N, C-alpha and C positions, 0 to 999 in steps of 0.2 A: 493474413490479419497482422496489422501493425499496432503496437502499443507505444504511445509516446508519453513519457513521464516528464513532469515539471516540478520544480520546487526542491526542497532539501537544502543542504548547506550546513552552516555552523550555527550553534545556538548555545547560550549558557544554560546550565541546569536551572530548571524551573520555568524556562521560556517555552515558546510555542513555535511550531513550524507547520506548514501545510504542504502536502504532496498531492499532485493532481495527475491523472492518467486519462488519456483519450484513446479509444479503440477505433480503428477504421479498417475497412476492407472485408468485413464479415458479411456473408450472405445469410447467416443464420442468427437467431437471437443468442445473446450471451447468457449462459446459464448462471454463471457466477463470476464476479469481478472483485479484485481486492489487492492486498499487499502482503508480501513476504519480506523477510530481511535475512541477511547473512553477515554475521560479525566475523572478524578475523579468527581463523582456527575453529570455527563452529559451522554446523550444518545450517542450511537454509530453513527458516521456520516461519510458520504462519503468524502474521500480525493481526490482520483484520480482513474479513471477506464479507461480501454481501451477495446472497443468492437465495432464491425461493422466498423473497420477501423478508429474509432474516439476516441480521448482522451477527457475525461471530467474531469474537476477539480472543487473543491470547490472554491468559490470566494476568500476565505481567503488565498489560496495558489497559485493562478494564478500568473504566472511570477516568482515564486520562486521554484516551484516543477516541475519536468518533469517525466512523466511515459513513460517507454519504454517496449516493449513486443517482445519476441522472440517466434514466433509461432512454429518453428521447435523444440525448446527445452521445450516449455510450461513453460516459465519463464516470470516474470514481475519484473521490477526494478523501484524503486521510488528514483529519485535523488532529494534530499532536500537541497536547498541552502537558504542563508539569513535566517537562522532559528530564530524563535522568541520564547520567553518563553511560549507563549500561545499555541505553537504546542506540548507542553509536553502532552503525552498521551500514551496509549497502542495502537499500530498499528496492525491491523489484515489484513492478506492477504485474498482475496475473489475470488472465481471462480464460475461463473454461467454456468451450463451445462444443456441444455434442460430446464426443469422446476425446477431443483435442485440448491440449494445454498450451497456452501461449504466454510468453514472457517478454516484458519490455527490458530495455537496457537499464541497469541499475543506476540509482541515484544515491550519492553519499549523504548520510546524515551524521553529523558529528556533534556530540553534546559534551562540552567541556568548559571549564572556567579558565 
């Protein structure tokens, strides 16, 4: 299974960015798909995931980020609005298939003025 991520980059505080991730190569349905992030010196943490028909968000991004998933295309997008400097991190796409956990290569998101 391969996860290819797109998007990210630099944005000023208050701005918006979008991350996209496409999964390929799976013979099974993807149970859950979403995004995690890791800031320098910190552990990787959940940002937003979509599974079982439900979207779950970290408290820090609720109301600012929206996750959408296209089941037919096996893609997941993260629409990030009202960005804050503390959102600066490497963002990783994640897919859970059966009992396996798959990760894409990280994409840098930098929020600064």
